[in-house]
N, C-alpha and C positions, 0 to 999 in steps of 0.2 A: 750759252751761259749769259744771264742778264747781269750787268754791272751797274751799280748805283754810286754816284759821287755827290755828296752834299757840299754846299759852299754858302757863304754869306753870313756865317756867324761872326761874333766879335763882342766887343765891350760896348755897352750902351747904358745911358743913364735911365733911371726909373722914369717911366712915362714915355719913353722913346719907342721907336719902331725899328723893326728889322724885317728884311725879306730873305728867307732862305730859299735856295734852289737845290733841286735834286735832278741831276743829269743822268739819264738812262742810256745804256748802249747794250748791244748784243741782240738776242733773238727777239725781234718784233716787240719793242717796248710798249707799243700802243695797245697791246692785248692784255695789259696788266693793270690791275687796280693798285693804287699807291697809298700808303699810309705814312703819317708822320708820328713819331714817338719822341719821348725825351726821357732822360735819366738824370736826376739830380744826385749829387754826392751822397752816398749812404742810403739811397732810396731805390725802390724798384722802378723799372722802366714802365712808363705809362703812355697811353695813347693821347694824341693831340687832335688829330683829324685825319680824314681820308677822302679820296676822290675816286670815282669809278673810271673805267678805261676811256670812256668817251668825254668825260669832263662835265657832264650835266648834273651829276649827283654828288653831294658831299655830305659828310657826317662829322660831328664834332664831339669830342669828349668834354666832360665838365671842366677839365683842367684849364682850358683857354677859350671856352665857348663865349662868343660875343666879342672876343679880342683877336681872333685869328680867322684867316681865310685861306683855304686851299684852292689852288687853281692849277691848270695844266695847259701847256702848249704842245700838242702832239706833233706839230710840224718841227718843233725843236727838241722833241723827246725830253722835255723838262717839266717838272712839277714844282710848284712854288708854295711856300708857306709864308704868308704875310702876317706878322705879329705886331699888334699895336698896344699902347698903354702897358708896356712891359713893367713887371714888378720884380723885385729881387728874388722872389720865390720861383720865378721862371728860369732862373739860372740852371744850366745843365748842358749835357750833350744831346743834341738833336739828331735823330736818325730818320732817314726815309727807308721804306721797305716796299717790296712788290710781291704780288701774288697773281698768277695767271687767272684770268677771269673769262669764262665762256658764257657768263651771264652779264648782260649789259649793265643793269642797275645793281651793281654790287660793290661794296667796299666795307671795310671793317676797321674799328679802332682797337681791336684785340690783337696783341702782338703774336699770339699763337697761330694766327691765320696766315702769316706771311712766310715766304720761302727765301727771299733774297733781301739782303741788308747792305746798306752803305756803312762806311766807317764812322760817320758822325761828324758834326761840326759843333764847336763849343760856343755857347751863348752865355755871356756874363752880364747881369744887370746890376749896376751899382746903385746904391741907395742915395 
């Protein structure tokens, strides 16, 4: 069983930055593509970005394109989401998710593609 734990959320002023972490443990985490998602109060969950299992390929959804960077350190079994120039509308719970990938260059910003989810970390951006 793959387990994911997010951390790094908190309260930040508009225009500030945060780096979220997603620590993976369990069955060979490095064989999994990882996605980042968020859910604002009263809204559906939406994709933010993703990274393939090797870390060479990333994709970004429109929600934070140009303001976010996904990276991973497979030696530490950790994936990161760096968020810059944060806005109040970025407020929400941020989740990481994993899906087994037998294709090297694969990841998805669609939440239906993922099998394992963390519990999320709250990000609040004050205006």
